[in-house]
N, C-alpha and C positions, 0 to 999 in steps of 0.2 A: 749384334753391334759391334762384336772384336774387329771382324772383318770390313766393317764401314771404317772403325778408327784406321786401320792398317791403310786402306786403299786411300781415306784421305791424306795419312802421314808420308805415302809414296809419292802422291802429287805437291803434299806441301816442298819432301828432299827432293823431288825431283824441278821444283820451282826454287828453290835454295841454289840448286846446283845451276842452273841456266841464269839464275842471278849474279852469281858469282862467275860463273864463266865470261856473260857479255861484257860484268865490269871491267873483269880485264881486256877482254879483246877491244874496246873502245880505248880504255889506258894505252892500248900498244898504237892506237891510232891517233891519239891524241897528242902524245909526249914527244913523236916527232916533229908534227906541226908545231908543236912550242918551238922544238929548235931549229925546224926550218924559218919559221918568221923571225928568229931572234936572230941566227947566225948567216941567213944568205937572203933573207928580205931585209934586215937592218932594224925593222919595227916589232919588236917582240909582242906578240900577242896575249893581253892579261890573263885568259879566262884558260889555258891550258892547265896550268898547275893546279889551281884551287879544285876544279873536275877533276884531275888526276886522283890528286887524294880524296874528295869525297868517293870517287868510283874505287879506293882504294879499304877506304872504310866499309864501303859496302860489301866488299867482295871478301873482306876480313868477316862479319859479323855473319853474313848468311852462308858463308863458306864454314864456317865455324859450327853452325848450327847442323850443316848436311855432315861435317864430319863426325861430329859427336854421333848420330845416327849410325853411321857406317861404321864406327867406332873405330877411326883413322885418325884422331886425336891424340895428344901428347896424353899419356898416361902413368902412373907408376905401376905398370905392368912387372916392371923387373922386381922391384921389390914384394910386388904382390905372386907373382909366380914362384917366389922362394918360401914361400907361407906355408906351414902346412894346406891338406884342402880343407879340411873342415873351418878354419878361419877364413877362407877367400870367400865363399858367399856373402857373411855379416859386415864385410869389411868393404865389398863391392857394394852393398846396398846403403854403406854410411857412403862411401864416395859418389855415389849418385843423388843422396839426400844434399850433400855439400856441393854437387854441380847444379842442383835445385834452387838452392838458396843464393846462387852464385846467377844465376837467371833471373832469379827473382830480383836481388841488386841492381841487375842490368834494366830492367824495366820500369822498377821504382825511381831510380835516379836518373835515367835516361831519360823519361819523360817530364820529370822535372827539370832536367837538364832543357830539354827541347821547348818547356814552356816557359823556364826562365831567361831564354835566348832567342825565343821567337819575333821578337819584333826588332831585333837587331839586324844589319845587312852586312854583308862582306861586300869589302872595297870593292874587288875586279869583277865582283858578281852583285850589283846592287838589286837585283830584282830577288836575288834567293833570300830568304832570312835564315840565318845564322841556324836556328832550330831545327829547320829541315835537315841541316847536314848533320843531325845527329841523330836523326830519325832510326837509323838502322843500327841501333845501340840496344833501344827498346823493344823493337821490332824481331833482330836477333836474339834477344834475352826472352820473348815470347815464344819463337820458336822452339828455343834450347829448352824451354821447360815444357812445352809438349812433347818433345820427343824425350825426356828425362822421365816425365809423366808413363810414357809410353816403356820404357826401358823399366820403369820400378813395376809397373803393372803386370805389363804384357811379355816381359822378359825381352832379350837384347835382338834387333831387327837386321842386324848386318849382314845376317846370311841370305835376307829376300832378293830377289832377282833382280829388283828395281836399286840394288845397291850393289850386286855382285853381276852387273850386266857386262863389266868388260873381263871379268875371270875367265879363263878358260872352262870349260865343264867335262870333268871326267865321263869320257865315253864307254860303254860297255863293250867288251871283243864282240858280243853275239849280236849286239845293234847294229854291227857293220857286216 
């Protein structure tokens, strides 16, 4: 069961990385288009700005979930690293529980926000419900909560190959 959970979370982590990366990539295409239509063609497109904002929200919440699993998030390590070693594990557990509470807050209130605004439309994008633009909040909260539970139950996973694919590996001299 542990290996199945880790493999599932590895795939979920990769999905978060791809979603966040594609969001940034598409934003880099959309924003220049908006500038080109406004200043060169003289008729500004209405859709680039709200789509770019939506993509930034997607990048933020999916990227933050991936960053949490990779232990690449902003943390209070500066404080905890200076504490006695005996205090660090219970403090880390408390920080993870607080992070779980924040993720559950995002899920609960993000879902309420989506449902409450689903029947409103965006002026520049009348086909898109406002509630859809808030979907990354509860979805990112669910993924973050899964990664926090993984951290609490199975330990930190920032050392896994899927997370450290871009790090240089130490090669033993006899292997050469």
